[in-house]
C-alpha positions in Angstrom: 0.0 0.0 0.0 2.6 2.5 -1.0 6.0 3.4 0.2 6.3 5.1 3.6 9.2 7.1 5.0 8.3 7.2 8.7 5.8 4.5 9.5 5.5 0.8 8.8 2.1 -0.9 8.8 2.1 -4.6 9.4 -1.2 -6.6 9.1 -2.1 -8.7 12.1 -3.7 -12.1 11.4 -7.0 -12.4 13.2 -9.4 -14.9 11.6 -12.1 -14.0 14.0 -12.6 -10.5 12.6 -14.2 -9.4 9.4 -12.0 -6.3 9.2 -8.3 -5.9 9.1 -5.9 -4.8 11.9 -2.5 -3.3 11.3 0.2 -2.5 13.8 2.1 0.7 13.3 5.8 0.9 13.9 8.4 3.7 13.7 10.3 2.8 10.6 13.7 4.0 12.0 13.6 2.7 15.6 11.1 -0.2 15.2 9.1 1.1 18.1 5.5 0.0 18.3 3.3 3.1 18.0 -0.3 1.7 17.8 -2.9 0.2 15.6 -5.1 0.9 12.6 -8.4 -0.9 13.0 -12.1 -0.7 12.3 -14.1 1.4 14.7 -17.8 0.3 14.7 -19.0 3.5 16.3 -17.2 5.7 13.7 -17.9 3.2 10.9 -14.4 3.6 9.5 -10.8 2.7 10.1 -9.0 4.8 12.7 -5.6 4.9 14.2 -5.2 4.1 17.9 -1.9 5.4 19.4 -0.4 3.8 22.5 0.8 6.2 25.2 1.2 6.1 28.9 -0.1 8.9 31.2 3.3 10.6 31.3 4.4 10.0 27.7 3.8 12.2 24.7 4.0 11.2 21.1 5.0 13.7 18.5 4.0 13.4 14.8 5.2 15.5 12.0 2.9 16.5 9.1 4.6 13.7 7.1 3.7 11.1 9.7 0.1 12.2 9.9 -0.2 12.2 6.1 1.2 8.6 5.9 -1.3 7.4 8.4 -4.1 9.3 6.7 -3.2 8.0 3.3 -3.0 4.4 4.6 -6.5 4.6 6.2 -7.9 6.2 3.0 -6.5 3.2 1.0 -8.2 0.8 3.4 -11.5 2.6 3.1 -11.2 2.7 -0.7 -10.5 -1.0 -0.7 -13.6 -1.6 1.5 -15.8 0.5 -0.7 -14.6 -1.3 -3.8 -15.7 -4.7 -2.2 -19.2 -3.3 -1.7 -19.7 -2.5 -5.4 
């Protein structure tokens, strides 16, 4: 799903779910950042970022764009299956 500079999205195998789950990793450090998964309430894929109470995550515009582009590709794929 396209080349990314900052983030790596790895699909998690979960046969019990109808929708896909992806783990998000920092491409440079390999650090786990969070997940992209379907949110039933929002009826779309969303990113869930892991933080502790005393920890802050900083994202550049480029990181946000990569995550946004990835989620858009998932939504486009889902819409294409409905047609």
